[in-house]
C-alpha positions as CSV (number, residue, x, y, z in Angstrom):
1,M,13.7,-70.2,13.7
2,C,11.4,-67.1,14.1
3,R,10.2,-66.5,17.6
4,L,7.2,-64.3,18.4
5,G,9.1,-62.4,21.1
6,S,11.8,-61.5,18.6
7,L,9.3,-60.4,16.0
8,L,7.5,-58.2,18.5
9,A,10.8,-56.7,19.6
10,V,11.7,-55.9,16.0
11,V,8.3,-54.3,15.5
12,A,9.0,-52.1,18.5
13,V,12.4,-51.1,17.0
14,A,10.8,-50.3,13.6
15,G,8.3,-48.0,15.3
16,T,10.9,-46.1,17.3
17,V,14.1,-46.2,15.3
18,S,13.5,-42.7,13.9
19,A,14.4,-41.3,17.4
20,Q,17.5,-43.6,17.7
21,C,19.5,-43.2,14.4
22,P,23.1,-42.4,15.3
23,A,24.8,-39.3,13.8
24,P,25.2,-38.8,10.8
25,F,22.5,-41.3,9.8
26,F,19.0,-40.1,8.9
27,E,15.7,-42.0,9.2
28,A,13.5,-43.2,6.3
29,E,10.6,-45.4,7.1
30,G,12.2,-47.2,10.0
31,G,15.7,-47.4,8.5
32,C,18.8,-45.4,9.4
33,F,20.7,-44.4,6.3
34,H,23.9,-42.5,5.5
35,A,25.6,-41.8,2.1
36,L,29.4,-42.2,1.9
37,D,31.0,-40.1,-0.9
38,S,34.5,-41.0,-2.2
39,G,34.9,-37.7,-4.1
40,E,36.6,-38.4,-7.4
41,T,37.8,-41.9,-6.4
42,D,36.0,-44.9,-7.9
43,I,35.0,-47.6,-5.5
44,S,33.8,-51.1,-6.2
45,W,30.7,-52.7,-4.6
46,E,33.0,-54.7,-2.3
47,D,35.0,-51.6,-1.3
48,A,31.7,-49.8,-0.6
49,R,30.5,-52.6,1.7
50,E,33.8,-52.6,3.6
51,M,33.6,-48.8,4.0
52,C,30.1,-49.1,5.4
53,I,31.0,-51.9,7.8
54,G,33.8,-49.7,9.0
55,L,31.2,-47.2,10.4
56,S,29.9,-49.8,12.9
57,E,30.2,-48.6,16.5
58,S,29.0,-49.7,19.9
59,G,25.4,-50.6,19.8
60,W,25.1,-50.3,16.0
61,K,26.0,-52.6,13.1
62,V,26.4,-50.9,9.7
63,D,26.4,-52.5,6.3
64,L,25.8,-51.6,2.7
65,A,22.1,-50.6,2.7
66,S,19.3,-53.1,2.3
67,I,16.1,-51.5,1.2
68,D,13.0,-53.4,2.5
69,S,10.3,-52.2,0.1
70,T,9.4,-49.7,-2.6
71,S,7.7,-47.6,0.1
72,Q,11.0,-47.4,2.0
73,L,12.9,-46.4,-1.2
74,E,10.3,-43.7,-1.7
75,A,10.7,-42.5,1.9
76,F,14.5,-42.4,1.3
77,A,14.1,-40.4,-1.8
78,E,11.9,-37.9,0.0
79,A,14.4,-37.6,2.9
80,W,17.3,-37.3,0.5
81,A,15.7,-34.2,-1.0
82,T,16.9,-32.5,2.2
83,A,19.9,-34.7,3.3
84,G,21.4,-34.7,-0.2
85,A,21.8,-30.9,-0.2
86,D,25.0,-31.4,1.7
87,Y,26.5,-33.5,-1.1
88,R,27.9,-32.7,-4.6
89,P,25.7,-33.5,-7.5
90,Y,26.1,-37.3,-8.2
91,G,23.3,-39.6,-9.2
92,Y,24.4,-43.1,-8.3
93,M,24.8,-45.1,-5.0
94,W,25.8,-48.6,-4.3
95,V,23.2,-50.6,-2.3
96,G,23.1,-53.9,-0.6
97,F,21.3,-55.9,-3.3
98,T,23.1,-58.9,-4.9
99,R,22.2,-62.0,-6.9
100,E,22.9,-65.4,-5.4
101,S,21.9,-68.6,-7.3
102,G,19.8,-66.5,-9.6
103,Q,17.8,-64.8,-6.9
104,W,18.0,-61.1,-6.3
105,A,18.0,-60.3,-2.6
106,N,19.1,-57.8,0.0
107,L,22.1,-58.6,2.1
108,D,19.7,-59.5,5.0
109,G,18.2,-62.2,2.8
110,V,14.9,-60.6,2.0
111,P,14.1,-61.2,-1.7
112,V,13.9,-58.3,-4.2
113,P,11.1,-59.4,-6.5
114,L,11.3,-59.0,-10.2
115,Y,7.9,-57.4,-10.0
116,S,9.1,-54.8,-7.6
117,N,8.9,-51.2,-8.9
118,M,12.1,-50.5,-7.1
119,W,13.7,-51.7,-10.4
120,R,14.3,-49.3,-13.2
121,E,12.7,-50.1,-16.6
122,G,14.8,-52.7,-18.4
123,H,16.3,-54.1,-15.1
124,P,17.4,-56.4,-13.6
125,H,19.6,-58.1,-16.2
126,D,22.5,-60.4,-16.1
127,M,25.3,-57.9,-16.8
128,N,26.5,-58.1,-13.2
129,M,25.5,-59.4,-9.7
130,Y,25.5,-56.0,-8.0
131,V,23.0,-53.2,-7.8
132,Y,23.0,-49.4,-7.4
133,I,20.2,-46.9,-7.1
134,E,20.1,-43.8,-9.3
135,D,18.3,-40.5,-9.3
136,V,17.1,-40.8,-12.9
137,T,16.3,-37.1,-13.1
138,M,20.0,-36.4,-12.6
139,T,21.4,-39.4,-14.6
140,S,19.1,-39.4,-17.6
141,G,17.7,-35.8,-17.7
142,T,14.1,-37.2,-17.6
143,E,12.2,-35.2,-14.9
144,S,11.2,-37.8,-12.4
145,R,10.7,-35.7,-9.3
146,G,13.8,-36.9,-7.4
147,R,12.8,-40.6,-7.4
148,F,15.4,-43.4,-7.2
149,Y,15.2,-46.7,-9.1
150,A,17.5,-49.7,-8.7
151,S,19.7,-50.8,-11.7
152,C,22.2,-53.6,-12.3
153,T,25.6,-52.2,-12.9
154,M,27.3,-52.2,-16.3
155,Q,30.4,-50.7,-14.7
156,D,32.8,-51.8,-12.0
157,A,32.9,-48.7,-9.9
158,L,30.9,-45.8,-8.6
159,Q,31.8,-42.9,-6.3
160,R,29.1,-43.1,-3.6
161,A,27.7,-45.8,-1.3
162,L,24.5,-45.9,0.8
163,C,25.0,-47.4,4.2
164,R,22.4,-48.5,6.8
165,A,22.8,-48.8,10.5
166,Y,21.0,-51.5,12.6
167,P,20.6,-51.7,16.4
168,Q,23.2,-54.3,17.3
169,K,21.1,-56.1,19.9
170,Y,18.7,-57.1,17.2
171,N,20.5,-59.3,14.7
172,M,20.1,-59.3,10.9
173,N,18.3,-62.7,11.1
174,Q,15.6,-61.3,13.4
175,I,15.1,-58.4,11.1
176,S,14.9,-60.7,8.0
177,C,12.5,-62.9,9.9
178,F,10.3,-59.9,10.7
179,F,9.9,-59.1,7.0
180,V,9.4,-62.7,5.9
181,V,6.5,-63.1,8.3
182,A,5.4,-59.6,7.2
183,L,4.2,-58.8,10.7
184,A,5.1,-55.2,9.9
185,A,2.2,-55.0,7.5
186,V,-0.2,-55.7,10.3
187,A,1.6,-53.7,13.0
188,L,2.6,-50.7,11.0
189,G,0.1,-50.6,8.2
190,K,2.7,-50.9,5.5
191,E,2.6,-53.0,2.3
192,Y,5.9,-54.7,1.7
193,D,7.3,-56.1,-1.6
194,F,7.6,-59.5,0.0
195,W,3.8,-59.7,-0.2
196,L,4.0,-58.9,-3.9
197,W,6.6,-61.6,-4.3
198,K,4.5,-64.2,-2.5
199,Y,1.5,-63.2,-4.5
200,H,3.3,-63.5,-7.8
201,Q,4.9,-66.8,-6.7
202,S,1.4,-68.2,-6.0
203,A,-0.1,-66.7,-9.1
204,K,2.5,-67.9,-11.5
205,Q,0.5,-71.0,-12.4
206,N,-2.4,-68.7,-13.4
207,E,-0.4,-66.0,-15.1
208,K,-0.2,-67.5,-18.6
209,W,-4.0,-68.2,-18.4
210,I,-4.8,-64.6,-17.3
211,R,-2.7,-63.1,-20.0
212,A,-4.0,-65.6,-22.6
213,S,-7.5,-64.5,-21.8
214,Y,-6.9,-61.0,-23.3
215,R,-5.6,-59.7,-26.5
216,P,-2.1,-58.1,-26.3
217,Y,-2.6,-54.6,-25.1
218,G,-0.3,-52.7,-22.7
219,Y,-2.5,-49.9,-21.2
220,M,-5.3,-49.8,-18.6
221,W,-7.1,-46.9,-17.0
222,V,-6.9,-46.8,-13.2
223,G,-8.5,-44.8,-10.5
224,F,-5.9,-42.1,-10.0
225,T,-6.7,-38.5,-10.7
226,R,-5.4,-35.0,-9.8
227,E,-7.5,-32.7,-7.7
228,S,-6.3,-29.3,-6.6
229,G,-2.8,-30.2,-7.8
230,Q,-2.6,-33.4,-5.7
231,W,-2.5,-36.9,-7.2
232,A,-4.6,-39.4,-5.3
233,N,-6.6,-42.6,-5.6
234,L,-10.4,-42.3,-6.0
235,D,-10.7,-43.3,-2.3
236,G,-8.8,-40.1,-1.4
237,V,-5.4,-41.7,-0.5
238,S,-2.7,-39.4,-1.9
239,L,-0.1,-40.7,-4.4
240,S,3.3,-39.2,-3.6
241,L,5.4,-37.8,-6.4
242,Y,8.2,-39.9,-4.9
243,S,6.2,-43.1,-5.4
244,N,7.9,-45.7,-7.6
245,M,4.5,-46.6,-9.0
246,W,5.2,-43.7,-11.4
247,R,7.0,-44.3,-14.6
248,E,10.2,-42.3,-15.3
249,G,9.2,-38.8,-16.5
250,H,5.8,-38.9,-14.8
251,P,3.6,-37.4,-13.5
252,H,3.2,-34.3,-15.7
253,D,0.5,-31.8,-16.4
254,M,-0.7,-33.1,-19.7
255,N,-3.9,-34.5,-18.2
256,M,-5.5,-35.2,-14.9
257,Y,-6.1,-38.9,-15.5
258,V,-3.7,-41.9,-15.1
259,Y,-3.2,-45.3,-16.7
260,I,-0.8,-48.1,-15.9
261,E,1.3,-49.7,-18.6
262,D,3.2,-52.9,-19.1
263,V,6.4,-51.3,-20.3
264,S,7.8,-54.5,-21.7
265,M,4.9,-54.5,-24.1
266,T,4.6,-50.8,-24.8
267,T,8.3,-49.9,-25.2
268,G,10.1,-53.2,-25.8
269,E,12.2,-52.7,-22.7
270,H,12.3,-56.1,-20.9
271,S,10.9,-55.2,-17.5
272,R,9.7,-58.6,-16.4
273,G,6.0,-57.7,-16.8
274,R,6.0,-54.8,-14.4
275,F,3.4,-52.0,-14.7
276,Y,4.2,-48.3,-14.0
277,A,1.7,-45.4,-13.8
278,S,1.7,-42.7,-16.4
279,C,-0.3,-39.6,-17.1
280,T,-2.2,-39.9,-20.3
281,M,-1.2,-38.0,-23.4
282,T,-4.3,-39.4,-25.2
283,D,-8.0,-39.0,-24.5
284,A,-9.0,-42.6,-24.7
285,L,-7.7,-46.2,-24.1
286,E,-9.2,-49.6,-24.8
287,R,-8.9,-51.2,-21.4
288,A,-9.7,-50.4,-17.7
289,V,-8.8,-52.2,-14.5
290,C,-11.6,-52.5,-12.0
291,R,-11.6,-53.2,-8.3
292,A,-14.3,-54.6,-6.1
293,F,-14.8,-53.4,-2.5
294,P,-16.9,-55.1,0.2
295,E,-20.0,-53.0,0.8
């Protein structure tokens, strides 16, 4: 059962972990990460997890990496732009997502929603129960600014694993509890995918009605634009090039305006109704999404 004291302790850890990551781990939005490279040797997901666990030491528990949210995956990608310079070019890493009883989740039990933009277009599917992240610029040749997306494996082995270290005095259940309650969103000002998952769970009963209220059309203008080379919302909040809101291959310099698209509808790739942001290559669309703000 979650206790307030435990939750507050985990909040304190999340706010200070950047100064505590053990070598050779590096920090990305409150998590301590390290990539293990097997060279030319293929390793299975189970082998990768065993190798990560073998890095555990006094005061730290290590496991195959759980990734708490799209924003943490974005922070990892940005940090990897520097940390990855010490590694050979290779675009894939095993991570600690798996599917139990039909539900995709991190090893710490936090769900990975089907609506999460951590997933690559066309994923997840039922080809396997394990997940890797990939640098799609490297693996597909589509310029995506170094972003990583999560994919279900269609092969049994990779050559790299992403490990994550946790302070041992705070167990995995406490950390999982922290994210379930989403106290971090209040304490640290972050939006976690668990909130999206809860929203879509509660909205499922209305989803068919909402979609049925509109004709089939996969594009909507949104309030992103590019000023002085910087992508941002109309309220001035910058939109990182590492953000998984962007569709693969975007943004580019074809235009200064942005739309979101339901890629399941626009490409035929089954992506569970997710929307990704794209730069327009046309001058006009037929739908806009509006947002109301309290005055």
